[in-house]
C-alpha positions as CSV (number, residue, x, y, z in Angstrom):
1,M,0.0,0.0,0.0
2,D,1.3,3.4,-0.9
3,T,1.4,6.1,1.8
4,I,0.2,9.6,1.3
5,T,1.0,12.9,3.1
6,W,-1.3,14.9,5.2
7,N,-1.4,17.5,2.4
8,D,-2.6,14.7,0.0
9,F,-5.4,13.8,2.4
10,E,-6.4,17.5,2.8
11,K,-7.0,17.7,-1.0
12,V,-9.8,15.1,-0.8
13,H,-13.1,16.7,0.1
14,I,-15.3,14.1,1.8
15,H,-18.6,15.4,3.0
16,V,-22.0,14.2,4.4
17,G,-25.1,14.6,2.3
18,T,-28.7,13.4,2.3
19,I,-30.1,11.4,-0.6
20,L,-33.1,13.2,-2.1
21,S,-34.0,10.7,-4.8
22,A,-32.9,7.3,-6.2
23,S,-33.8,5.6,-9.4
24,V,-32.6,2.6,-11.4
25,F,-29.9,3.5,-13.8
26,E,-30.9,1.3,-16.8
27,K,-28.1,2.4,-19.1
28,A,-25.3,1.6,-16.7
29,R,-23.1,-1.3,-17.6
30,N,-23.1,-2.7,-14.0
31,P,-26.3,-2.5,-11.9
32,A,-26.5,1.0,-10.4
33,Y,-28.8,3.7,-9.1
34,K,-28.9,7.4,-10.1
35,L,-28.8,9.4,-6.8
36,E,-29.5,13.1,-6.1
37,I,-27.8,14.1,-2.9
38,D,-28.1,17.4,-0.9
39,F,-24.8,18.5,0.4
40,G,-26.1,21.8,1.9
41,P,-25.9,25.4,0.7
42,E,-22.2,25.6,0.1
43,I,-21.9,22.5,-2.1
44,G,-25.5,22.1,-3.3
45,I,-27.2,19.1,-4.9
46,L,-24.9,16.7,-6.7
47,R,-25.7,13.5,-8.7
48,S,-24.0,10.2,-8.4
49,S,-24.1,6.8,-10.0
50,A,-23.8,4.2,-7.2
51,Q,-23.5,0.5,-7.6
52,I,-25.4,-0.3,-4.4
53,T,-28.2,-2.4,-5.8
54,Q,-27.4,-5.6,-4.0
55,L,-28.3,-4.3,-0.5
56,Y,-30.5,-1.3,-1.1
57,E,-33.8,-0.6,-2.8
58,P,-34.3,2.8,-4.5
59,G,-37.4,3.6,-2.4
60,A,-35.6,3.1,0.8
61,L,-32.7,5.5,0.0
62,P,-34.3,9.0,0.1
63,G,-33.6,10.5,3.5
64,K,-30.5,8.4,4.2
65,Q,-27.3,10.4,4.9
66,V,-24.2,9.2,3.1
67,V,-20.5,10.1,2.9
68,A,-19.1,11.1,-0.5
69,V,-16.0,12.6,-2.2
70,V,-17.3,15.8,-3.8
71,N,-14.2,17.2,-5.6
72,F,-13.5,14.5,-8.2
73,P,-13.9,15.6,-11.8
74,V,-17.4,14.9,-13.3
75,K,-17.5,11.4,-14.8
76,Q,-19.8,10.5,-17.7
77,I,-21.4,7.1,-17.4
78,A,-23.6,6.4,-20.4
79,N,-25.9,9.4,-20.7
80,F,-25.4,10.4,-17.0
81,F,-22.9,12.8,-15.4
82,S,-21.8,11.6,-12.0
83,E,-20.6,14.5,-9.9
84,C,-19.5,12.8,-6.6
85,L,-18.4,9.4,-5.4
86,V,-20.5,7.8,-2.7
87,L,-18.4,5.8,-0.3
88,G,-19.0,2.3,1.0
89,V,-17.4,-0.8,2.3
90,V,-16.9,-3.5,-0.4
91,G,-17.9,-7.0,0.9
92,E,-16.6,-10.3,-0.2
93,G,-19.4,-10.7,-2.8
94,K,-18.7,-7.1,-4.0
95,E,-21.8,-5.8,-2.3
96,I,-21.5,-2.3,-1.1
97,V,-22.5,-1.2,2.5
98,L,-22.9,2.6,2.6
99,L,-20.8,4.7,4.9
100,Q,-23.1,6.8,7.1
101,P,-22.8,8.9,10.2
102,D,-24.2,7.1,13.3
103,R,-26.4,10.1,14.1
104,P,-27.9,12.9,11.9
105,V,-25.5,15.7,11.0
106,K,-25.8,18.9,8.9
107,N,-25.6,18.3,5.2
108,G,-22.2,19.5,3.9
109,H,-20.2,18.8,7.0
110,R,-16.7,17.7,6.1
111,I,-15.2,14.4,7.2
112,A,-11.9,14.7,9.0
């Protein structure tokens, strides 16, 4: 594993947001959902393609807080532009468990 410096870590903006909507991303190569996530007034609402279909149903996602990297370049996936990377734990079967705060926090707060 490569090590990074503190300055490297500070460049990564990891923030908390609340999922506003989730829908099946039919044009994705791998099963995924299209998410709209509210990161508060300073960052705004960002969209993400998330491969979290093994453990989550789209109807259960709105209202959940998630942790995401918000300063990656926009990535085009099929006809969709993903603006942030939602973080999760990858299980042995490649299922993703979302990273979430253990209690509600303000949207946009930075992870340190």
